[in-house]
mmCIF file of the N, C-alpha and C atoms, coordinates in Angstrom:
data_MODEL
# 
_entry.id   MODEL 
# 
loop_
_atom_site.group_PDB 
_atom_site.id 
_atom_site.type_symbol 
_atom_site.label_atom_id 
_atom_site.label_alt_id 
_atom_site.label_comp_id 
_atom_site.label_asym_id 
_atom_site.label_entity_id 
_atom_site.label_seq_id 
_atom_site.pdbx_PDB_ins_code 
_atom_site.Cartn_x 
_atom_site.Cartn_y 
_atom_site.Cartn_z 
_atom_site.occupancy 
_atom_site.B_iso_or_equiv 
_atom_site.pdbx_formal_charge 
_atom_site.auth_seq_id 
_atom_site.auth_comp_id 
_atom_site.auth_asym_id 
_atom_site.auth_atom_id 
_atom_site.pdbx_PDB_model_num 
ATOM 1   N N  . MET A 1 1  ? 106.403 88.311  110.035 1.00 0.00 ? 1  MET A N  1 
ATOM 2   C CA . MET A 1 1  ? 107.199 89.525  110.017 1.00 0.00 ? 1  MET A CA 1 
ATOM 3   C C  . MET A 1 1  ? 107.222 90.085  111.432 1.00 0.00 ? 1  MET A C  1 
ATOM 4   N N  . GLY A 1 2  ? 108.272 90.753  111.788 1.00 0.00 ? 2  GLY A N  1 
ATOM 5   C CA . GLY A 1 2  ? 108.515 91.167  113.149 1.00 0.00 ? 2  GLY A CA 1 
ATOM 6   C C  . GLY A 1 2  ? 107.552 92.148  113.774 1.00 0.00 ? 2  GLY A C  1 
ATOM 7   N N  . ASN A 1 3  ? 107.093 93.155  113.063 1.00 0.00 ? 3  ASN A N  1 
ATOM 8   C CA . ASN A 1 3  ? 106.317 94.208  113.688 1.00 0.00 ? 3  ASN A CA 1 
ATOM 9   C C  . ASN A 1 3  ? 104.884 94.213  113.158 1.00 0.00 ? 3  ASN A C  1 
ATOM 10  N N  . ASN A 1 4  ? 103.994 93.552  113.886 1.00 0.00 ? 4  ASN A N  1 
ATOM 11  C CA . ASN A 1 4  ? 102.603 93.444  113.453 1.00 0.00 ? 4  ASN A CA 1 
ATOM 12  C C  . ASN A 1 4  ? 101.924 94.812  113.371 1.00 0.00 ? 4  ASN A C  1 
ATOM 13  N N  . PHE A 1 5  ? 102.241 95.694  114.334 1.00 0.00 ? 5  PHE A N  1 
ATOM 14  C CA . PHE A 1 5  ? 101.646 97.029  114.326 1.00 0.00 ? 5  PHE A CA 1 
ATOM 15  C C  . PHE A 1 5  ? 102.008 97.766  113.041 1.00 0.00 ? 5  PHE A C  1 
ATOM 16  N N  . LEU A 1 6  ? 103.283 97.726  112.662 1.00 0.00 ? 6  LEU A N  1 
ATOM 17  C CA . LEU A 1 6  ? 103.743 98.430  111.471 1.00 0.00 ? 6  LEU A CA 1 
ATOM 18  C C  . LEU A 1 6  ? 103.087 97.870  110.208 1.00 0.00 ? 6  LEU A C  1 
ATOM 19  N N  . MET A 1 7  ? 102.965 96.565  110.116 1.00 0.00 ? 7  MET A N  1 
ATOM 20  C CA . MET A 1 7  ? 102.323 95.953  108.944 1.00 0.00 ? 7  MET A CA 1 
ATOM 21  C C  . MET A 1 7  ? 100.867 96.417  108.825 1.00 0.00 ? 7  MET A C  1 
ATOM 22  N N  . GLN A 1 8  ? 100.147 96.403  109.949 1.00 0.00 ? 8  GLN A N  1 
ATOM 23  C CA . GLN A 1 8  ? 98.752  96.836  109.928 1.00 0.00 ? 8  GLN A CA 1 
ATOM 24  C C  . GLN A 1 8  ? 98.639  98.321  109.630 1.00 0.00 ? 8  GLN A C  1 
ATOM 25  N N  . PHE A 1 9  ? 99.533  99.127  110.209 1.00 0.00 ? 9  PHE A N  1 
ATOM 26  C CA . PHE A 1 9  ? 99.509  100.569 109.987 1.00 0.00 ? 9  PHE A CA 1 
ATOM 27  C C  . PHE A 1 9  ? 99.720  100.891 108.507 1.00 0.00 ? 9  PHE A C  1 
ATOM 28  N N  . GLN A 1 10 ? 100.648 100.192 107.867 1.00 0.00 ? 10 GLN A N  1 
ATOM 29  C CA . GLN A 1 10 ? 100.882 100.420 106.442 1.00 0.00 ? 10 GLN A CA 1 
ATOM 30  C C  . GLN A 1 10 ? 99.633  100.077 105.629 1.00 0.00 ? 10 GLN A C  1 
ATOM 31  N N  . ALA A 1 11 ? 98.995  98.972  105.941 1.00 0.00 ? 11 ALA A N  1 
ATOM 32  C CA . ALA A 1 11 ? 97.758  98.601  105.238 1.00 0.00 ? 11 ALA A CA 1 
ATOM 33  C C  . ALA A 1 11 ? 96.694  99.673  105.446 1.00 0.00 ? 11 ALA A C  1 
ATOM 34  N N  . ASP A 1 12 ? 96.590  100.175 106.676 1.00 0.00 ? 12 ASP A N  1 
ATOM 35  C CA . ASP A 1 12 ? 95.584  101.201 106.981 1.00 0.00 ? 12 ASP A CA 1 
ATOM 36  C C  . ASP A 1 12 ? 95.860  102.507 106.238 1.00 0.00 ? 12 ASP A C  1 
ATOM 37  N N  . ILE A 1 13 ? 97.104  102.975 106.272 1.00 0.00 ? 13 ILE A N  1 
ATOM 38  C CA . ILE A 1 13 ? 97.442  104.251 105.646 1.00 0.00 ? 13 ILE A CA 1 
ATOM 39  C C  . ILE A 1 13 ? 97.330  104.167 104.127 1.00 0.00 ? 13 ILE A C  1 
ATOM 40  N N  . LEU A 1 14 ? 97.764  103.045 103.560 1.00 0.00 ? 14 LEU A N  1 
ATOM 41  C CA . LEU A 1 14 ? 97.679  102.871 102.097 1.00 0.00 ? 14 LEU A CA 1 
ATOM 42  C C  . LEU A 1 14 ? 96.267  102.546 101.638 1.00 0.00 ? 14 LEU A C  1 
ATOM 43  N N  . ASP A 1 15 ? 95.430  102.106 102.575 1.00 0.00 ? 15 ASP A N  1 
ATOM 44  C CA . ASP A 1 15 ? 94.068  101.656 102.288 1.00 0.00 ? 15 ASP A CA 1 
ATOM 45  C C  . ASP A 1 15 ? 94.080  100.520 101.256 1.00 0.00 ? 15 ASP A C  1 
ATOM 46  N N  . LEU A 1 16 ? 95.052  99.623  101.451 1.00 0.00 ? 16 LEU A N  1 
ATOM 47  C CA . LEU A 1 16 ? 95.219  98.456  100.580 1.00 0.00 ? 16 LEU A CA 1 
ATOM 48  C C  . LEU A 1 16 ? 95.566  97.245  101.438 1.00 0.00 ? 16 LEU A C  1 
ATOM 49  N N  . PRO A 1 17 ? 95.138  96.064  101.015 1.00 0.00 ? 17 PRO A N  1 
ATOM 50  C CA . PRO A 1 17 ? 95.582  94.864  101.728 1.00 0.00 ? 17 PRO A CA 1 
ATOM 51  C C  . PRO A 1 17 ? 97.098  94.723  101.600 1.00 0.00 ? 17 PRO A C  1 
ATOM 52  N N  . LEU A 1 18 ? 97.743  94.308  102.667 1.00 0.00 ? 18 LEU A N  1 
ATOM 53  C CA . LEU A 1 18 ? 99.188  94.125  102.681 1.00 0.00 ? 18 LEU A CA 1 
ATOM 54  C C  . LEU A 1 18 ? 99.476  92.639  102.889 1.00 0.00 ? 18 LEU A C  1 
ATOM 55  N N  . LEU A 1 19 ? 100.139 92.043  101.912 1.00 0.00 ? 19 LEU A N  1 
ATOM 56  C CA . LEU A 1 19 ? 100.489 90.630  102.002 1.00 0.00 ? 19 LEU A CA 1 
ATOM 57  C C  . LEU A 1 19 ? 101.788 90.512  102.784 1.00 0.00 ? 19 LEU A C  1 
ATOM 58  N N  . VAL A 1 20 ? 101.744 89.826  103.904 1.00 0.00 ? 20 VAL A N  1 
ATOM 59  C CA . VAL A 1 20 ? 102.903 89.680  104.775 1.00 0.00 ? 20 VAL A CA 1 
ATOM 60  C C  . VAL A 1 20 ? 103.524 88.311  104.498 1.00 0.00 ? 20 VAL A C  1 
ATOM 61  N N  . PRO A 1 21 ? 104.769 88.296  104.019 1.00 0.00 ? 21 PRO A N  1 
ATOM 62  C CA . PRO A 1 21 ? 105.397 87.023  103.688 1.00 0.00 ? 21 PRO A CA 1 
ATOM 63  C C  . PRO A 1 21 ? 105.886 86.274  104.927 1.00 0.00 ? 21 PRO A C  1 
ATOM 64  N N  . LYS A 1 22 ? 106.010 84.952  104.814 1.00 0.00 ? 22 LYS A N  1 
ATOM 65  C CA . LYS A 1 22 ? 106.599 84.170  105.895 1.00 0.00 ? 22 LYS A CA 1 
ATOM 66  C C  . LYS A 1 22 ? 108.084 84.468  106.022 1.00 0.00 ? 22 LYS A C  1 
ATOM 67  N N  . GLN A 1 23 ? 108.741 84.663  104.894 1.00 0.00 ? 23 GLN A N  1 
ATOM 68  C CA . GLN A 1 23 ? 110.185 84.919  104.857 1.00 0.00 ? 23 GLN A CA 1 
ATOM 69  C C  . GLN A 1 23 ? 110.443 86.392  105.181 1.00 0.00 ? 23 GLN A C  1 
ATOM 70  N N  . SER A 1 24 ? 111.244 86.655  106.205 1.00 0.00 ? 24 SER A N  1 
ATOM 71  C CA . SER A 1 24 ? 111.507 88.049  106.568 1.00 0.00 ? 24 SER A CA 1 
ATOM 72  C C  . SER A 1 24 ? 112.674 88.643  105.799 1.00 0.00 ? 24 SER A C  1 
ATOM 73  N N  . GLU A 1 25 ? 113.581 87.822  105.296 1.00 0.00 ? 25 GLU A N  1 
ATOM 74  C CA . GLU A 1 25 ? 114.756 88.312  104.564 1.00 0.00 ? 25 GLU A CA 1 
ATOM 75  C C  . GLU A 1 25 ? 114.489 88.289  103.064 1.00 0.00 ? 25 GLU A C  1 
ATOM 76  N N  . LEU A 1 26 ? 113.617 89.163  102.600 1.00 0.00 ? 26 LEU A N  1 
ATOM 77  C CA . LEU A 1 26 ? 113.217 89.154  101.188 1.00 0.00 ? 26 LEU A CA 1 
ATOM 78  C C  . LEU A 1 26 ? 114.321 89.638  100.255 1.00 0.00 ? 26 LEU A C  1 
ATOM 79  N N  . THR A 1 27 ? 115.209 90.486  100.729 1.00 0.00 ? 27 THR A N  1 
ATOM 80  C CA . THR A 1 27 ? 116.300 90.956  99.871  1.00 0.00 ? 27 THR A CA 1 
ATOM 81  C C  . THR A 1 27 ? 117.189 89.783  99.477  1.00 0.00 ? 27 THR A C  1 
ATOM 82  N N  . SER A 1 28 ? 117.613 89.000  100.448 1.00 0.00 ? 28 SER A N  1 
ATOM 83  C CA . SER A 1 28 ? 118.478 87.863  100.145 1.00 0.00 ? 28 SER A CA 1 
ATOM 84  C C  . SER A 1 28 ? 117.735 86.801  99.351  1.00 0.00 ? 28 SER A C  1 
ATOM 85  N N  . LEU A 1 29 ? 116.474 86.614  99.623  1.00 0.00 ? 29 LEU A N  1 
ATOM 86  C CA . LEU A 1 29 ? 115.683 85.659  98.844  1.00 0.00 ? 29 LEU A CA 1 
ATOM 87  C C  . LEU A 1 29 ? 115.578 86.114  97.392  1.00 0.00 ? 29 LEU A C  1 
ATOM 88  N N  . GLY A 1 30 ? 115.369 87.406  97.184  1.00 0.00 ? 30 GLY A N  1 
ATOM 89  C CA . GLY A 1 30 ? 115.307 87.939  95.821  1.00 0.00 ? 30 GLY A CA 1 
ATOM 90  C C  . GLY A 1 30 ? 116.604 87.741  95.070  1.00 0.00 ? 30 GLY A C  1 
ATOM 91  N N  . VAL A 1 31 ? 117.726 87.943  95.749  1.00 0.00 ? 31 VAL A N  1 
ATOM 92  C CA . VAL A 1 31 ? 119.040 87.725  95.135  1.00 0.00 ? 31 VAL A CA 1 
ATOM 93  C C  . VAL A 1 31 ? 119.187 86.252  94.757  1.00 0.00 ? 31 VAL A C  1 
ATOM 94  N N  . ALA A 1 32 ? 118.778 85.366  95.650  1.00 0.00 ? 32 ALA A N  1 
ATOM 95  C CA . ALA A 1 32 ? 118.867 83.932  95.359  1.00 0.00 ? 32 ALA A CA 1 
ATOM 96  C C  . ALA A 1 32 ? 117.977 83.561  94.168  1.00 0.00 ? 32 ALA A C  1 
ATOM 97  N N  . PHE A 1 33 ? 116.789 84.126  94.117  1.00 0.00 ? 33 PHE A N  1 
ATOM 98  C CA . PHE A 1 33 ? 115.886 83.856  92.991  1.00 0.00 ? 33 PHE A CA 1 
ATOM 99  C C  . PHE A 1 33 ? 116.509 84.333  91.675  1.00 0.00 ? 33 PHE A C  1 
ATOM 100 N N  . LEU A 1 34 ? 117.065 85.544  91.678  1.00 0.00 ? 34 LEU A N  1 
ATOM 101 C CA . LEU A 1 34 ? 117.675 86.065  90.458  1.00 0.00 ? 34 LEU A CA 1 
ATOM 102 C C  . LEU A 1 34 ? 118.875 85.219  90.030  1.00 0.00 ? 34 LEU A C  1 
ATOM 103 N N  . ALA A 1 35 ? 119.681 84.798  91.005  1.00 0.00 ? 35 ALA A N  1 
ATOM 104 C CA . ALA A 1 35 ? 120.824 83.942  90.682  1.00 0.00 ? 35 ALA A CA 1 
ATOM 105 C C  . ALA A 1 35 ? 120.344 82.610  90.115  1.00 0.00 ? 35 ALA A C  1 
ATOM 106 N N  . GLY A 1 36 ? 119.295 82.076  90.688  1.00 0.00 ? 36 GLY A N  1 
ATOM 107 C CA . GLY A 1 36 ? 118.735 80.823  90.189  1.00 0.00 ? 36 GLY A CA 1 
ATOM 108 C C  . GLY A 1 36 ? 118.167 80.953  88.798  1.00 0.00 ? 36 GLY A C  1 
ATOM 109 N N  . LEU A 1 37 ? 117.545 82.072  88.513  1.00 0.00 ? 37 LEU A N  1 
ATOM 110 C CA . LEU A 1 37 ? 117.040 82.311  87.151  1.00 0.00 ? 37 LEU A CA 1 
ATOM 111 C C  . LEU A 1 37 ? 118.196 82.399  86.167  1.00 0.00 ? 37 LEU A C  1 
ATOM 112 N N  . GLN A 1 38 ? 119.236 83.124  86.550  1.00 0.00 ? 38 GLN A N  1 
ATOM 113 C CA . GLN A 1 38 ? 120.388 83.322  85.669  1.00 0.00 ? 38 GLN A CA 1 
ATOM 114 C C  . GLN A 1 38 ? 121.121 82.007  85.398  1.00 0.00 ? 38 GLN A C  1 
ATOM 115 N N  . SER A 1 39 ? 121.221 81.171  86.418  1.00 0.00 ? 39 SER A N  1 
ATOM 116 C CA . SER A 1 39 ? 121.982 79.929  86.273  1.00 0.00 ? 39 SER A CA 1 
ATOM 117 C C  . SER A 1 39 ? 121.142 78.760  85.763  1.00 0.00 ? 39 SER A C  1 
ATOM 118 N N  . GLY A 1 40 ? 119.848 78.994  85.581  1.00 0.00 ? 40 GLY A N  1 
ATOM 119 C CA . GLY A 1 40 ? 119.010 77.943  85.019  1.00 0.00 ? 40 GLY A CA 1 
ATOM 120 C C  . GLY A 1 40 ? 118.324 77.029  86.014  1.00 0.00 ? 40 GLY A C  1 
ATOM 121 N N  . VAL A 1 41 ? 118.415 77.358  87.310  1.00 0.00 ? 41 VAL A N  1 
ATOM 122 C CA . VAL A 1 41 ? 117.705 76.561  88.311  1.00 0.00 ? 41 VAL A CA 1 
ATOM 123 C C  . VAL A 1 41 ? 116.197 76.650  88.049  1.00 0.00 ? 41 VAL A C  1 
ATOM 124 N N  . TRP A 1 42 ? 115.743 77.844  87.715  1.00 0.00 ? 42 TRP A N  1 
ATOM 125 C CA . TRP A 1 42 ? 114.358 78.065  87.311  1.00 0.00 ? 42 TRP A CA 1 
ATOM 126 C C  . TRP A 1 42 ? 114.355 78.621  85.900  1.00 0.00 ? 42 TRP A C  1 
ATOM 127 N N  . ARG A 1 43 ? 113.362 78.225  85.119  1.00 0.00 ? 43 ARG A N  1 
ATOM 128 C CA . ARG A 1 43 ? 113.307 78.665  83.726  1.00 0.00 ? 43 ARG A CA 1 
ATOM 129 C C  . ARG A 1 43 ? 112.669 80.040  83.566  1.00 0.00 ? 43 ARG A C  1 
ATOM 130 N N  . SER A 1 44 ? 111.763 80.398  84.478  1.00 0.00 ? 44 SER A N  1 
ATOM 131 C CA . SER A 1 44 ? 111.084 81.692  84.347  1.00 0.00 ? 44 SER A CA 1 
ATOM 132 C C  . SER A 1 44 ? 110.619 82.169  85.708  1.00 0.00 ? 44 SER A C  1 
ATOM 133 N N  . SER A 1 45 ? 110.256 83.437  85.743  1.00 0.00 ? 45 SER A N  1 
ATOM 134 C CA . SER A 1 45 ? 109.754 84.002  87.006  1.00 0.00 ? 45 SER A CA 1 
ATOM 135 C C  . SER A 1 45 ? 108.414 83.385  87.396  1.00 0.00 ? 45 SER A C  1 
ATOM 136 N N  . ASP A 1 46 ? 107.713 82.796  86.423  1.00 0.00 ? 46 ASP A N  1 
ATOM 137 C CA . ASP A 1 46 ? 106.442 82.121  86.743  1.00 0.00 ? 46 ASP A CA 1 
ATOM 138 C C  . ASP A 1 46 ? 106.673 80.972  87.725  1.00 0.00 ? 46 ASP A C  1 
ATOM 139 N N  . GLU A 1 47 ? 107.788 80.275  87.596  1.00 0.00 ? 47 GLU A N  1 
ATOM 140 C CA . GLU A 1 47 ? 108.104 79.186  88.516  1.00 0.00 ? 47 GLU A CA 1 
ATOM 141 C C  . GLU A 1 47 ? 108.311 79.711  89.941  1.00 0.00 ? 47 GLU A C  1 
ATOM 142 N N  . LEU A 1 48 ? 108.817 80.914  90.052  1.00 0.00 ? 48 LEU A N  1 
ATOM 143 C CA . LEU A 1 48 ? 109.088 81.485  91.369  1.00 0.00 ? 48 LEU A CA 1 
ATOM 144 C C  . LEU A 1 48 ? 107.810 81.881  92.097  1.00 0.00 ? 48 LEU A C  1 
ATOM 145 N N  . ARG A 1 49 ? 106.777 82.183  91.368  1.00 0.00 ? 49 ARG A N  1 
ATOM 146 C CA . ARG A 1 49 ? 105.511 82.591  92.016  1.00 0.00 ? 49 ARG A CA 1 
ATOM 147 C C  . ARG A 1 49 ? 104.990 81.497  92.945  1.00 0.00 ? 49 ARG A C  1 
ATOM 148 N N  . GLY A 1 50 ? 105.214 80.266  92.562  1.00 0.00 ? 50 GLY A N  1 
ATOM 149 C CA . GLY A 1 50 ? 104.766 79.157  93.395  1.00 0.00 ? 50 GLY A CA 1 
ATOM 150 C C  . GLY A 1 50 ? 105.580 78.995  94.674  1.00 0.00 ? 50 GLY A C  1 
ATOM 151 N N  . LEU A 1 51 ? 106.716 79.665  94.747  1.00 0.00 ? 51 LEU A N  1 
ATOM 152 C CA . LEU A 1 51 ? 107.574 79.568  95.925  1.00 0.00 ? 51 LEU A CA 1 
ATOM 153 C C  . LEU A 1 51 ? 107.265 80.643  96.969  1.00 0.00 ? 51 LEU A C  1 
ATOM 154 N N  . GLN A 1 52 ? 106.370 81.553  96.639  1.00 0.00 ? 52 GLN A N  1 
ATOM 155 C CA . GLN A 1 52 ? 106.011 82.619  97.573  1.00 0.00 ? 52 GLN A CA 1 
ATOM 156 C C  . GLN A 1 52 ? 105.050 82.060  98.628  1.00 0.00 ? 52 GLN A C  1 
ATOM 157 N N  . HIS A 1 53 ? 105.357 82.319  99.880  1.00 0.00 ? 53 HIS A N  1 
ATOM 158 C CA . HIS A 1 53 ? 104.502 81.855  100.969 1.00 0.00 ? 53 HIS A CA 1 
ATOM 159 C C  . HIS A 1 53 ? 104.113 83.036  101.839 1.00 0.00 ? 53 HIS A C  1 
ATOM 160 N N  . ARG A 1 54 ? 102.829 83.206  101.984 1.00 0.00 ? 54 ARG A N  1 
ATOM 161 C CA . ARG A 1 54 ? 102.296 84.326  102.748 1.00 0.00 ? 54 ARG A CA 1 
ATOM 162 C C  . ARG A 1 54 ? 101.965 83.874  104.157 1.00 0.00 ? 54 ARG A C  1 
ATOM 163 N N  . GLU A 1 55 ? 102.361 84.678  105.111 1.00 0.00 ? 55 GLU A N  1 
ATOM 164 C CA . GLU A 1 55 ? 102.018 84.394  106.511 1.00 0.00 ? 55 GLU A CA 1 
ATOM 165 C C  . GLU A 1 55 ? 100.578 84.822  106.798 1.00 0.00 ? 55 GLU A C  1 
ATOM 166 N N  . ARG A 1 56 ? 100.269 86.021  106.334 1.00 0.00 ? 56 ARG A N  1 
ATOM 167 C CA . ARG A 1 56 ? 98.903  86.557  106.543 1.00 0.00 ? 56 ARG A CA 1 
ATOM 168 C C  . ARG A 1 56 ? 98.702  87.770  105.653 1.00 0.00 ? 56 ARG A C  1 
ATOM 169 N N  . THR A 1 57 ? 97.497  88.272  105.658 1.00 0.00 ? 57 THR A N  1 
ATOM 170 C CA . THR A 1 57 ? 97.164  89.498  104.943 1.00 0.00 ? 57 THR A CA 1 
ATOM 171 C C  . THR A 1 57 ? 96.614  90.485  105.958 1.00 0.00 ? 57 THR A C  1 
ATOM 172 N N  . CYS A 1 58 ? 97.189  91.691  105.982 1.00 0.00 ? 58 CYS A N  1 
ATOM 173 C CA . CYS A 1 58 ? 96.657  92.767  106.821 1.00 0.00 ? 58 CYS A CA 1 
ATOM 174 C C  . CYS A 1 58 ? 95.644  93.532  105.984 1.00 0.00 ? 58 CYS A C  1 
ATOM 175 N N  . VAL A 1 59 ? 94.425  93.563  106.453 1.00 0.00 ? 59 VAL A N  1 
ATOM 176 C CA . VAL A 1 59 ? 93.331  94.222  105.743 1.00 0.00 ? 59 VAL A CA 1 
ATOM 177 C C  . VAL A 1 59 ? 93.118  95.601  106.355 1.00 0.00 ? 59 VAL A C  1 
ATOM 178 N N  . PRO A 1 60 ? 92.982  96.645  105.520 1.00 0.00 ? 60 PRO A N  1 
ATOM 179 C CA . PRO A 1 60 ? 92.756  97.988  106.062 1.00 0.00 ? 60 PRO A CA 1 
ATOM 180 C C  . PRO A 1 60 ? 91.541  98.021  106.990 1.00 0.00 ? 60 PRO A C  1 
ATOM 181 N N  . ALA A 1 61 ? 91.723  98.640  108.148 1.00 0.00 ? 61 ALA A N  1 
ATOM 182 C CA . ALA A 1 61 ? 90.635  98.705  109.117 1.00 0.00 ? 61 ALA A CA 1 
ATOM 183 C C  . ALA A 1 61 ? 90.436  100.113 109.670 1.00 0.00 ? 61 ALA A C  1 
ATOM 184 N N  . MET A 1 62 ? 91.228  101.066 109.190 1.00 0.00 ? 62 MET A N  1 
ATOM 185 C CA . MET A 1 62 ? 91.165  102.432 109.703 1.00 0.00 ? 62 MET A CA 1 
ATOM 186 C C  . MET A 1 62 ? 90.012  103.198 109.041 1.00 0.00 ? 62 MET A C  1 
ATOM 187 N N  . GLU A 1 63 ? 89.332  103.991 109.839 1.00 0.00 ? 63 GLU A N  1 
ATOM 188 C CA . GLU A 1 63 ? 88.262  104.838 109.304 1.00 0.00 ? 63 GLU A CA 1 
ATOM 189 C C  . GLU A 1 63 ? 88.860  105.894 108.381 1.00 0.00 ? 63 GLU A C  1 
ATOM 190 N N  . PRO A 1 64 ? 88.163  106.225 107.289 1.00 0.00 ? 64 PRO A N  1 
ATOM 191 C CA . PRO A 1 64 ? 88.692  107.223 106.346 1.00 0.00 ? 64 PRO A CA 1 
ATOM 192 C C  . PRO A 1 64 ? 89.047  108.557 107.006 1.00 0.00 ? 64 PRO A C  1 
ATOM 193 N N  . ALA A 1 65 ? 88.274  109.006 107.964 1.00 0.00 ? 65 ALA A N  1 
ATOM 194 C CA . ALA A 1 65 ? 88.561  110.289 108.616 1.00 0.00 ? 65 ALA A CA 1 
ATOM 195 C C  . ALA A 1 65 ? 89.862  110.216 109.407 1.00 0.00 ? 65 ALA A C  1 
ATOM 196 N N  . ALA A 1 66 ? 90.094  109.114 110.097 1.00 0.00 ? 66 ALA A N  1 
ATOM 197 C CA . ALA A 1 66 ? 91.330  108.946 110.854 1.00 0.00 ? 66 ALA A CA 1 
ATOM 198 C C  . ALA A 1 66 ? 92.523  108.880 109.904 1.00 0.00 ? 66 ALA A C  1 
ATOM 199 N N  . ARG A 1 67 ? 92.364  108.161 108.789 1.00 0.00 ? 67 ARG A N  1 
ATOM 200 C CA . ARG A 1 67 ? 93.434  108.069 107.797 1.00 0.00 ? 67 ARG A CA 1 
ATOM 201 C C  . ARG A 1 67 ? 93.764  109.454 107.253 1.00 0.00 ? 67 ARG A C  1 
ATOM 202 N N  . ALA A 1 68 ? 92.753  110.216 106.909 1.00 0.00 ? 68 ALA A N  1 
ATOM 203 C CA . ALA A 1 68 ? 92.963  111.559 106.354 1.00 0.00 ? 68 ALA A CA 1 
ATOM 204 C C  . ALA A 1 68 ? 93.691  112.450 107.357 1.00 0.00 ? 68 ALA A C  1 
ATOM 205 N N  . GLU A 1 69 ? 93.349  112.342 108.634 1.00 0.00 ? 69 GLU A N  1 
ATOM 206 C CA . GLU A 1 69 ? 93.993  113.165 109.674 1.00 0.00 ? 69 GLU A CA 1 
ATOM 207 C C  . GLU A 1 69 ? 95.475  112.797 109.812 1.00 0.00 ? 69 GLU A C  1 
ATOM 208 N N  . ILE A 1 70 ? 95.781  111.526 109.804 1.00 0.00 ? 70 ILE A N  1 
ATOM 209 C CA . ILE A 1 70 ? 97.175  111.084 109.929 1.00 0.00 ? 70 ILE A CA 1 
ATOM 210 C C  . ILE A 1 70 ? 97.983  111.510 108.714 1.00 0.00 ? 70 ILE A C  1 
ATOM 211 N N  . VAL A 1 71 ? 97.425  111.328 107.529 1.00 0.00 ? 71 VAL A N  1 
ATOM 212 C CA . VAL A 1 71 ? 98.127  111.705 106.297 1.00 0.00 ? 71 VAL A CA 1 
ATOM 213 C C  . VAL A 1 71 ? 98.330  113.216 106.257 1.00 0.00 ? 71 VAL A C  1 
ATOM 214 N N  . ALA A 1 72 ? 97.343  113.970 106.672 1.00 0.00 ? 72 ALA A N  1 
ATOM 215 C CA . ALA A 1 72 ? 97.482  115.432 106.697 1.00 0.00 ? 72 ALA A CA 1 
ATOM 216 C C  . ALA A 1 72 ? 98.585  115.852 107.667 1.00 0.00 ? 72 ALA A C  1 
ATOM 217 N N  . GLY A 1 73 ? 98.673  115.201 108.815 1.00 0.00 ? 73 GLY A N  1 
ATOM 218 C CA . GLY A 1 73 ? 99.728  115.501 109.775 1.00 0.00 ? 73 GLY A CA 1 
ATOM 219 C C  . GLY A 1 73 ? 101.106 115.174 109.202 1.00 0.00 ? 73 GLY A C  1 
ATOM 220 N N  . TRP A 1 74 ? 101.205 114.078 108.468 1.00 0.00 ? 74 TRP A N  1 
ATOM 221 C CA . TRP A 1 74 ? 102.470 113.694 107.833 1.00 0.00 ? 74 TRP A CA 1 
ATOM 222 C C  . TRP A 1 74 ? 102.859 114.725 106.774 1.00 0.00 ? 74 TRP A C  1 
ATOM 223 N N  . GLN A 1 75 ? 101.893 115.134 105.978 1.00 0.00 ? 75 GLN A N  1 
ATOM 224 C CA . GLN A 1 75 ? 102.175 116.136 104.940 1.00 0.00 ? 75 GLN A CA 1 
ATOM 225 C C  . GLN A 1 75 ? 102.591 117.470 105.551 1.00 0.00 ? 75 GLN A C  1 
ATOM 226 N N  . LYS A 1 76 ? 101.981 117.841 106.664 1.00 0.00 ? 76 LYS A N  1 
ATOM 227 C CA . LYS A 1 76 ? 102.364 119.078 107.352 1.00 0.00 ? 76 LYS A CA 1 
ATOM 228 C C  . LYS A 1 76 ? 103.806 118.969 107.852 1.00 0.00 ? 76 LYS A C  1 
ATOM 229 N N  . ALA A 1 77 ? 104.157 117.838 108.438 1.00 0.00 ? 77 ALA A N  1 
ATOM 230 C CA . ALA A 1 77 ? 105.521 117.639 108.921 1.00 0.00 ? 77 ALA A CA 1 
ATOM 231 C C  . ALA A 1 77 ? 106.526 117.712 107.775 1.00 0.00 ? 77 ALA A C  1 
ATOM 232 N N  . LEU A 1 78 ? 106.195 117.139 106.648 1.00 0.00 ? 78 LEU A N  1 
ATOM 233 C CA . LEU A 1 78 ? 107.075 117.214 105.480 1.00 0.00 ? 78 LEU A CA 1 
ATOM 234 C C  . LEU A 1 78 ? 107.253 118.654 105.002 1.00 0.00 ? 78 LEU A C  1 
ATOM 235 N N  . ARG A 1 79 ? 106.153 119.388 104.928 1.00 0.00 ? 79 ARG A N  1 
ATOM 236 C CA . ARG A 1 79 ? 106.240 120.792 104.502 1.00 0.00 ? 79 ARG A CA 1 
ATOM 237 C C  . ARG A 1 79 ? 107.135 121.585 105.433 1.00 0.00 ? 79 ARG A C  1 
ATOM 238 N N  . GLN A 1 80 ? 106.988 121.380 106.725 1.00 0.00 ? 80 GLN A N  1 
ATOM 239 C CA . GLN A 1 80 ? 107.810 122.104 107.708 1.00 0.00 ? 80 GLN A CA 1 
ATOM 240 C C  . GLN A 1 80 ? 109.279 121.744 107.564 1.00 0.00 ? 80 GLN A C  1 
ATOM 241 N N  . THR A 1 81 ? 109.543 120.508 107.279 1.00 0.00 ? 81 THR A N  1 
ATOM 242 C CA . THR A 1 81 ? 110.941 120.059 107.109 1.00 0.00 ? 81 THR A CA 1 
ATOM 243 C C  . THR A 1 81 ? 111.544 120.666 105.850 1.00 0.00 ? 81 THR A C  1 
ATOM 244 N N  . LEU A 1 82 ? 110.767 120.735 104.795 1.00 0.00 ? 82 LEU A N  1 
ATOM 245 C CA . LEU A 1 82 ? 111.280 121.223 103.517 1.00 0.00 ? 82 LEU A CA 1 
ATOM 246 C C  . LEU A 1 82 ? 111.433 122.735 103.475 1.00 0.00 ? 82 LEU A C  1 
ATOM 247 N N  . THR A 1 83 ? 110.752 123.458 104.352 1.00 0.00 ? 83 THR A N  1 
ATOM 248 C CA . THR A 1 83 ? 110.807 124.925 104.291 1.00 0.00 ? 83 THR A CA 1 
ATOM 249 C C  . THR A 1 83 ? 111.795 125.514 105.298 1.00 0.00 ? 83 THR A C  1 
ATOM 250 N N  . THR A 1 84 ? 112.419 124.686 106.111 1.00 0.00 ? 84 THR A N  1 
ATOM 251 C CA . THR A 1 84 ? 113.365 125.243 107.098 1.00 0.00 ? 84 THR A CA 1 
ATOM 252 C C  . THR A 1 84 ? 114.791 125.088 106.628 1.00 0.00 ? 84 THR A C  1 
# 
C-alpha cells in the first residue's frame, strides 16, 4: 500500500493490528469478486478468502498516553467544527 505512515498511524490510533493487502485497488477487486460470485466463477465467499494476499500487518506501537492525547485533540477539533 502506498502510505506506510498512514497504515501504521491507523493501527496505532485504533489500537488494532491492520492487515495491509498486496492489492491496492480493493474496490475494483471487490466488484470483480462479486461479479464472479454472481456469474458462478466462485461458488461461495469461502473460496474468495483463499485469494486474499496480505503484504504485511501493522501492529500498534503507540503508547496509550500518546494515543489518548491525539484522540482528545481530534475530538476537540470536531467539537469546534460542529459548534461554529
